[in-house]
N, C-alpha and C positions, 0 to 999 in steps of 0.2 A: 067098319072101322066102330072101336066104342068111343064113346064122347069123353074124354078127359075129365068132363067139371060133373054130368050127370051118370054116366055110366052106360046110357040106353045106346042102340044102336043105331049111329050117322048112316044119311042115305048117301050113295056114291053121285057124282053128278060133275058140271062144271061151271067155274066161275065165267061167264063170258060176256064181249060188249060188242055193241056195231062197230066199233072205234077201238083204237088201242086200250086195252084196263092197263090202268096206271096206278100204282102207288107214290103217295108222296107224305110228306109232315102237315102239308099247309093243304085245304082244299082249293082245288085247281078249277077255274072257270073255262069258257070257249073251250080253244085248243088247247087238249090236255098234252101240256112237255111238261114231264117232270122234270124238276130244277136238282142235278146232279150236285151241285153248292149244298144244298140240304142232305144230301142221301137219297133222293126220289132217283126211281128206276121201271122204266117199263115192265110191267109183269110178264105181256105177252114175247113174242121173238121180234115185232117190228110191224111199221103199218102196214105191209101187203103178204102179213101173214096170217094165219088163221088166228082169231082171237077169242083163244079159249084154253083153260088150264084147269086139269083134273081139280076139286074139293070132295070133301066131304061135307055136308053138314046136316047140324044137329036141330032138329023140330024145334025140341023142349027149350035150348038155349039157345037157339037163336045165331050159333058161330058156324063157321066157314073153317077147316084145317084144309092145308094144302101143303104140296113140297113143290118149290120150283124146282126146274130144271137149270144145273150149269149149263151158261152160252159157252 
């Protein structure tokens, strides 16, 4: 995949964590539970599922691009 910013080839891999990988509008601490009230959600499928998602990384720009699977 080409980087949409610099047009160089991106490296394929996985965003992953030893705990659930999550996204939220605020920085979370301790036990990470995203707030559904603020639009937060778990990026991985659950606390007992694999904690990795496919993502492409641009070393030049320092960005990740990932397409989440619909649950």
